[in-house]
N, C-alpha and C positions, 0 to 999 in steps of 0.2 A: 539154846532155846530161842534166841532171837532169830537165828537163821531159819528155824522151822516156821516160826510165825510169819516172817517175811515171805517165805516160799508159799505158805498157805494163802496169804493176801494176794500175791502175784497170780497164783493159780485161779483164785476165785474171780479176780478182776478180768482175766482173759475169758472166763466162762460167761461173764456178764456181757462182754462185748460180742461174743459169738452169738448170744441170744438176740441182741439188738440188730446184728447184721442180718439175721433171718427175717426180722420184721420190717426191714427197710423196703421202701417202695421204689421200683425201677421206673423212672420217668419216661423211658422209651417205650413203655407198654401201651401208651395211648395210640389209638388208631387214627388214621387221617379223618375218618368220620367224626370221631370225638373231638379232635382239634377244631374241625369246622364248626361243630356245635358250640364249643367254647368261644370261638371267634364271633359267631353269630350272637351269642349271649352278651359278649362285650359290646358289640355294635348296638344291640338293643338298649343296653344300659347307657351308653354314651348318647344315644338318640333320645332317650327319656330325659336325661339331664339337659340336653340342648333345648328340647321343646319346653321344659319347665323354665329354663332361663329366659326364654322369649316372652313369657307372660308379663304383662304390664305391671301387675301388683308388686313384683319384686323390686321394681325401680324405686318405689317409694320407701322401702325398708332399708335399714342400714345393711351394708354389704355382708357382714359376718352372719347376721340373723337370716338374711336371704339365702346365703350359701347353705346354712344349716337346714333351712326349710326345703330347699331344692333337693339336697341329698336325702333327706328323710322321705320325700315324695317318691323317689326312685329306688328305695331300699328293697321293695318287693321284686323288682326286676333283677337286682343283684342276688337275691335269695334263690331265684330260678337258676342262676348260674351255679350255685352251690349244689343244687340237685343234679345238674349235669355231671359235676365232679363225683358226687357220691354214687351215681349210677354206674360209673366205671371203676368203682372201688379205689378212688384216690383217697388217701388218709385225710381225715378231717383237719388235722393240723396244717397240712400242706395246702388244702383248699382254702382254709380260713386265712392263711398267710397271704395267698395270692389275692383273695378278695379284699383283704385289708389294704394291701399295697395299691390295688386298683382304686379303691375308695379314697385313699389319701391323695393319690395323684390327681384324680378327677376333682376332689375338693379344692386342692391347691389351684388348679386351672380355673375353676369357677370363681373362687375368691379373687384371684388376680384379675379376671375379666370384669367382675362386678365392681371391684375397687377402681379399676381404670375408668369404667363408665361413670361411677359416682364422682370421681375427680374431674372428668370431662364436663359433667353437668354443673358442678360447683364452679368450675372455671368459666363456664359460659354465662353465669349469672352476674 
């Protein structure tokens, strides 16, 4: 009886994995044009963040609050990049994972630069 149950479990688990394999996304299916669109969207996002950072109002705010405000101001640019992904049928999980990683990386860079500028200002006083 145990052998039959074990065999049934093994058979059902292989069928589940076979179904998942059919739903996987092949990353090589992106065309050069799509890759260029994604890179252009990344550039636009970074450009938005940099122009927001240069505004004078953020120098008066604490660095963490300023970083949060900067990232929120450029969130709409990042959402345009998600549209590029969904237009070429990239699964939402993969697109969201890439956008989250990009947002985290940019947030870390912005926070680091703002903290450095804040420390330099306080050292100069």
